[in-house]
C-alpha positions as CSV (number, residue, x, y, z in Angstrom):
1,X,-29.7,17.4,-3.9
2,X,-27.5,16.0,-1.0
3,X,-26.7,12.3,-1.1
4,X,-27.3,10.3,2.1
5,X,-24.2,8.4,3.3
6,X,-23.1,6.2,6.1
7,X,-19.6,7.2,7.0
8,X,-17.0,5.9,9.5
9,X,-15.8,8.8,11.6
10,X,-12.8,8.9,13.9
11,X,-13.7,11.3,16.8
12,X,-11.5,14.0,18.1
13,X,-11.1,12.3,21.5
14,X,-9.9,8.7,22.0
15,X,-12.6,6.1,21.5
16,X,-14.1,3.7,19.0
17,X,-14.8,4.5,15.4
18,X,-18.4,5.7,14.9
19,X,-20.7,5.1,11.9
20,X,-22.7,8.2,11.2
21,X,-25.6,9.0,8.9
22,X,-24.5,12.1,7.0
23,X,-25.4,14.1,3.9
24,X,-22.9,14.5,1.1
25,X,-23.2,17.9,-0.7
26,X,-23.6,18.1,-4.4
27,X,-20.2,18.0,-6.1
28,X,-18.2,21.1,-6.7
29,X,-16.9,21.8,-10.2
30,X,-14.0,19.3,-9.8
31,X,-15.7,16.7,-7.6
32,X,-17.5,13.5,-8.0
33,X,-20.0,11.7,-5.7
34,X,-19.5,7.9,-5.8
35,X,-21.6,5.0,-4.6
36,X,-19.1,2.5,-3.3
37,X,-19.0,-1.3,-3.7
38,X,-15.9,-2.0,-1.5
39,X,-13.0,-0.4,0.3
40,X,-9.7,-1.7,1.5
41,X,-8.8,-1.6,5.2
42,X,-5.2,-0.4,5.2
43,X,-2.7,-0.6,8.1
44,X,-1.8,3.1,7.7
45,X,-5.3,3.9,9.0
46,X,-4.2,2.4,12.3
47,X,-1.4,5.0,12.4
48,X,-4.1,7.7,11.9
49,X,-6.2,6.3,14.6
50,X,-3.4,6.3,17.2
51,X,-2.0,9.7,16.2
52,X,-3.0,12.9,18.0
53,X,-5.5,15.0,16.2
54,X,-7.2,18.3,16.5
55,X,-10.5,17.4,15.0
56,X,-12.6,14.4,13.7
57,X,-11.2,12.5,10.8
58,X,-12.7,10.3,8.0
59,X,-10.7,7.4,6.9
60,X,-10.0,5.0,4.1
61,X,-8.2,5.6,0.8
62,X,-8.8,2.8,-1.7
63,X,-12.1,1.6,-3.1
64,X,-14.3,0.6,-6.1
65,X,-17.5,2.4,-7.0
66,X,-19.8,4.0,-9.5
67,X,-20.1,7.7,-10.2
68,X,-23.5,9.1,-9.2
69,X,-22.8,12.8,-9.8
70,X,-20.0,14.7,-11.5
71,X,-19.1,18.4,-11.3
72,X,-19.3,20.7,-14.2
73,X,-15.6,20.7,-15.0
74,X,-15.1,16.9,-14.6
75,X,-14.5,15.4,-18.0
76,X,-12.6,12.1,-17.6
77,X,-15.5,10.4,-15.8
78,X,-19.3,10.7,-16.1
79,X,-22.3,9.5,-14.2
80,X,-22.6,5.7,-14.4
81,X,-18.8,5.1,-14.9
82,X,-17.1,2.4,-12.8
83,X,-14.1,3.8,-11.0
84,X,-11.3,3.1,-8.6
85,X,-10.7,5.6,-5.8
86,X,-7.1,6.2,-4.6
87,X,-5.2,8.8,-2.5
88,X,-2.6,9.5,-5.1
89,X,-3.5,12.0,-7.9
90,X,-4.2,10.0,-11.1
91,X,-1.7,12.0,-13.2
92,X,0.2,14.6,-11.2
93,X,2.6,15.3,-14.0
94,X,-0.1,16.7,-16.2
95,X,-2.5,18.2,-13.6
96,X,-3.3,21.8,-14.0
97,X,-4.1,22.4,-10.3
98,X,-3.6,21.0,-6.8
99,X,-6.2,18.4,-5.9
100,X,-8.4,19.2,-3.0
101,X,-8.7,16.9,0.1
102,X,-12.3,15.9,1.0
103,X,-14.0,17.1,4.1
104,X,-17.4,16.3,5.4
105,X,-19.8,18.2,7.7
106,X,-20.9,16.3,10.9
107,X,-24.2,16.7,12.6
108,X,-22.7,19.0,15.3
109,X,-21.5,21.4,12.6
110,X,-17.8,20.4,12.8
111,X,-15.8,19.4,9.8
112,X,-14.1,16.0,9.6
113,X,-10.9,16.0,7.5
114,X,-9.4,13.3,5.3
115,X,-6.0,12.5,3.9
116,X,-7.1,13.4,0.4
117,X,-10.1,11.0,0.3
118,X,-12.3,8.9,2.5
119,X,-13.6,5.4,1.5
120,X,-14.9,3.9,4.7
121,X,-18.4,4.9,3.7
122,X,-21.1,3.6,1.4
123,X,-21.0,6.8,-0.5
124,X,-18.1,9.3,-0.8
125,X,-17.2,12.6,-2.4
126,X,-13.8,13.2,-3.9
127,X,-11.7,15.4,-6.1
128,X,-11.8,14.0,-9.6
129,X,-8.0,13.7,-9.6
130,X,-8.3,10.8,-7.1
131,X,-10.7,8.8,-9.3
132,X,-9.7,6.5,-12.1
133,X,-12.2,5.2,-14.7
134,X,-12.1,1.4,-15.3
135,X,-14.0,-1.2,-17.3
136,X,-17.6,-1.8,-15.9
137,X,-17.1,-5.6,-15.8
138,X,-14.3,-5.6,-13.2
139,X,-14.8,-7.5,-9.9
140,X,-16.4,-4.9,-7.8
141,X,-14.9,-6.1,-4.5
142,X,-11.3,-7.5,-4.6
143,X,-10.1,-4.8,-7.0
144,X,-10.8,-2.2,-4.3
145,X,-7.3,-2.9,-2.9
146,X,-5.5,-1.7,-6.1
147,X,-5.8,1.9,-5.0
148,X,-3.3,1.4,-2.1
149,X,-2.1,-2.1,-1.3
150,X,-1.3,-3.2,-4.8
151,X,0.1,0.0,-6.1
152,X,2.2,0.6,-3.0
153,X,3.8,-2.8,-3.0
154,X,4.0,-3.5,-6.7
155,X,5.0,0.1,-7.5
156,X,7.9,0.0,-5.1
157,X,9.4,-2.9,-7.0
158,X,8.6,-1.6,-10.5
159,X,8.7,2.2,-10.3
160,X,10.9,3.1,-7.3
161,X,13.5,0.3,-7.4
162,X,13.1,-0.8,-11.1
163,X,14.0,-4.4,-10.3
164,X,15.5,-6.3,-13.2
165,X,15.4,-10.0,-14.2
166,X,17.9,-11.9,-12.0
167,X,18.0,-9.3,-9.2
168,X,17.7,-10.7,-5.7
169,X,14.9,-9.3,-3.6
170,X,14.0,-9.6,0.1
171,X,10.6,-8.3,1.4
172,X,10.0,-7.7,5.1
173,X,6.3,-8.0,5.9
174,X,4.0,-9.9,3.6
175,X,0.6,-8.5,4.3
176,X,-1.3,-7.0,1.4
177,X,1.4,-4.6,0.4
178,X,4.2,-7.1,0.8
179,X,2.4,-9.7,-1.2
180,X,1.9,-7.2,-4.0
181,X,5.6,-6.6,-3.9
182,X,6.2,-10.3,-4.2
183,X,3.9,-10.5,-7.3
184,X,5.7,-7.6,-8.9
185,X,9.1,-9.2,-8.2
186,X,7.9,-12.4,-9.8
187,X,6.7,-10.5,-12.9
188,X,10.1,-8.9,-13.2
189,X,11.7,-12.4,-13.0
190,X,13.7,-11.5,-9.8
191,X,15.5,-14.4,-8.1
192,X,15.5,-15.3,-5.3
193,X,12.4,-13.6,-3.9
194,X,12.8,-13.9,-0.1
195,X,9.8,-13.2,2.1
196,X,10.4,-12.3,5.7
197,X,7.8,-12.2,8.4
198,X,7.1,-13.4,12.0
199,X,4.2,-15.7,11.1
200,X,4.7,-19.1,9.4
201,X,1.1,-19.0,8.0
202,X,1.8,-15.6,6.2
203,X,5.1,-17.0,4.9
204,X,3.5,-20.0,3.4
205,X,0.8,-17.8,2.0
206,X,3.6,-15.7,0.3
207,X,4.8,-18.7,-1.6
208,X,1.4,-18.8,-3.4
209,X,2.3,-15.4,-4.8
210,X,5.8,-16.1,-5.9
211,X,8.2,-16.1,-2.9
212,X,11.0,-18.6,-3.6
213,X,12.4,-18.6,0.0
214,X,10.8,-17.7,3.4
215,X,12.4,-16.5,6.6
216,X,10.7,-16.4,10.0
217,X,12.4,-13.6,11.8
218,X,11.0,-14.7,15.1
219,X,13.1,-17.9,14.8
220,X,16.4,-16.8,13.1
221,X,18.3,-13.6,12.5
222,X,16.8,-12.3,9.2
223,X,19.9,-10.5,8.0
224,X,22.1,-13.5,8.5
225,X,19.6,-15.7,6.7
226,X,19.3,-13.4,3.8
227,X,23.1,-13.1,3.5
228,X,23.4,-16.9,3.5
229,X,20.9,-17.2,0.6
230,X,22.7,-14.6,-1.5
231,X,26.4,-15.1,-1.0
232,X,28.6,-14.5,-4.1
233,X,31.9,-16.3,-3.4
234,X,33.7,-14.9,-6.5
235,X,33.1,-11.3,-5.4
236,X,34.5,-9.6,-2.4
237,X,33.7,-6.4,-0.4
238,X,36.2,-3.8,0.7
239,X,36.7,-5.8,3.9
240,X,37.6,-8.9,1.8
241,X,34.4,-10.8,2.7
242,X,32.4,-12.5,0.1
243,X,29.7,-10.2,-1.3
244,X,26.2,-11.1,0.2
245,X,22.8,-9.6,0.7
246,X,19.9,-8.9,-1.6
247,X,20.1,-6.4,-4.5
248,X,16.9,-4.8,-3.2
249,X,15.4,-5.1,0.3
250,X,11.9,-3.7,0.9
251,X,10.5,-2.9,4.3
252,X,6.7,-3.1,4.0
253,X,6.2,-2.6,7.7
254,X,8.0,0.5,8.8
255,X,8.8,-0.3,12.5
256,X,12.2,0.5,14.0
257,X,13.5,-3.1,13.9
258,X,12.8,-3.7,10.2
259,X,14.0,-0.3,9.1
260,X,17.3,-1.0,10.8
261,X,17.5,-4.5,9.2
262,X,17.0,-3.6,5.6
263,X,20.3,-1.8,5.1
264,X,22.5,-4.6,6.5
265,X,20.4,-7.1,4.5
266,X,21.2,-5.2,1.3
267,X,24.0,-6.5,-0.9
268,X,27.5,-5.4,0.0
269,X,29.5,-3.7,-2.7
270,X,31.9,-5.5,-5.0
271,X,35.0,-3.5,-4.2
272,X,36.2,-1.5,-7.1
273,X,33.6,-2.9,-9.4
274,X,30.0,-2.6,-8.3
275,X,28.0,-0.5,-5.8
276,X,26.0,-2.2,-3.1
277,X,22.3,-2.9,-2.9
278,X,19.3,-0.7,-2.2
279,X,17.1,-0.7,0.9
280,X,13.6,0.6,0.1
281,X,11.3,1.9,2.9
282,X,7.7,1.2,1.9
283,X,5.8,0.9,5.1
284,X,4.8,4.1,7.0
285,X,7.4,4.8,9.8
286,X,6.3,5.6,13.3
287,X,9.7,6.1,14.9
288,X,13.1,7.4,14.1
289,X,15.7,5.0,12.9
290,X,19.5,4.5,13.4
291,X,21.5,3.5,10.3
292,X,25.1,2.2,10.1
293,X,26.6,5.0,8.1
294,X,29.9,3.1,7.8
295,X,28.1,0.2,6.1
296,X,26.3,2.6,3.7
297,X,29.6,4.4,2.9
298,X,32.0,1.4,2.6
299,X,29.5,-0.7,0.6
300,X,28.0,2.2,-1.4
301,X,24.5,1.1,-0.3
302,X,21.4,3.2,-0.8
303,X,18.4,3.8,1.6
304,X,15.5,5.3,-0.2
305,X,11.8,5.8,0.3
306,X,8.8,4.8,-1.8
307,X,5.5,6.6,-1.2
308,X,2.5,5.0,-2.9
309,X,4.8,2.9,-5.0
310,X,5.9,6.0,-7.0
311,X,2.7,5.3,-8.9
312,X,0.8,7.2,-11.5
313,X,-2.7,5.6,-11.2
314,X,-3.8,6.5,-14.8
315,X,-0.7,4.6,-16.1
316,X,-0.4,1.8,-13.5
317,X,-4.0,0.8,-12.6
318,X,-4.8,-0.7,-16.0
319,X,-1.7,-2.8,-15.8
320,X,-2.6,-4.2,-12.3
321,X,-6.2,-4.9,-13.5
322,X,-4.7,-6.8,-16.4
323,X,-2.4,-8.7,-14.1
324,X,-5.6,-9.8,-12.2
325,X,-7.4,-10.7,-15.4
326,X,-4.4,-12.8,-16.5
327,X,-4.1,-14.6,-13.2
328,X,-0.7,-13.0,-12.3
329,X,-2.2,-11.0,-9.4
330,X,-4.6,-13.3,-7.5
331,X,-6.7,-10.7,-5.6
332,X,-9.3,-13.4,-4.9
333,X,-6.8,-15.1,-2.7
334,X,-5.1,-12.0,-1.4
335,X,-8.4,-10.6,0.0
336,X,-8.8,-12.9,3.0
337,X,-11.4,-11.1,5.1
338,X,-14.6,-9.2,4.4
339,X,-16.5,-6.9,6.8
340,X,-19.7,-4.9,6.9
341,X,-19.5,-1.2,7.7
342,X,-21.0,-1.7,11.1
343,X,-18.1,-4.1,11.9
344,X,-15.4,-1.6,11.3
345,X,-14.1,-1.7,14.9
346,X,-13.8,-5.5,14.8
347,X,-12.0,-5.1,11.5
348,X,-9.4,-2.7,12.8
349,X,-9.0,-4.8,16.0
350,X,-8.2,-7.8,13.8
351,X,-5.7,-5.8,11.8
352,X,-4.1,-4.4,15.0
353,X,-3.7,-7.9,16.4
354,X,-2.2,-9.4,13.2
355,X,-5.2,-11.6,12.4
356,X,-5.4,-10.5,8.8
357,X,-3.2,-12.8,6.7
358,X,-3.7,-10.9,3.4
359,X,-5.9,-7.9,2.9
360,X,-9.3,-7.1,4.5
361,X,-12.0,-5.1,2.8
362,X,-15.3,-3.4,3.7
363,X,-18.2,-4.5,1.5
364,X,-21.2,-2.2,1.0
365,X,-24.7,-3.4,0.2
């Protein structure tokens, strides 16, 4: 029997998001139908909204919920299980097949596509590989952002960069993803942990999560400020300048200006002794970028990408839930705004205009 669902749909033509009453089909062999409690509102959905498309799209890729129905070949979750939904396969290394992206039939007969999953809906249907079973007593709202914001930021620090104790870290952009990166850097005992943003309120907010220094890039040159905080007088680069810059610099925004700042902000190499630092692109880029190849070569720096925090959800989500339980990851503070489904356009407008200091979520009745 189909499951009624209210779903946010991005139409083919430019215009506001629409909330539609739809019917979800019964799950296929590898699918589950989920009643949702809450969903994160991620900045990457703005990119989808502004991008050209050939058909309608359904959005959202992180949530909490409970399984209502499970397909015949689904064996890691069952009806009644509490789950986190994410857009990264829960264990790609051991998957026996390629996970299917969700699609949904609209009233006019057209199909709305998703980027793997859709969670801006009170009910969703998803391939079981995007669903992670969790304890039934978790907070049903704030943990919704683990499926993207937390894993993307924290995973970039832990999995992609493998930051060690004593490493210096700079993080450009301290929204939900950047704050999660700050938390992970703190758990790894990095120092200093430098938060960079254009908003003083966000920078002060980042201090609550472990930032030891803050830089307002609207007021000072961020690269110069990072270098001043990380200078090593006893070490010298190939050009005989004191080594400076952070060991790891994370861009959690992905705009041209920040992508072009993270390489020069990374530590210069200690000539003849130690390679330079690493710039990590975490935010979704929307433009091309020009890099100083001479700086990368002479200082042996690295520029690398981190998609979804290089996470394996089955492995990493229990850890992040434990961080929350222990008070290391304060999701109650990180989630700063809550919206109802019918307010989705107001929510995306607020995100577009920089009015969300942490992470916003949709809460379903």
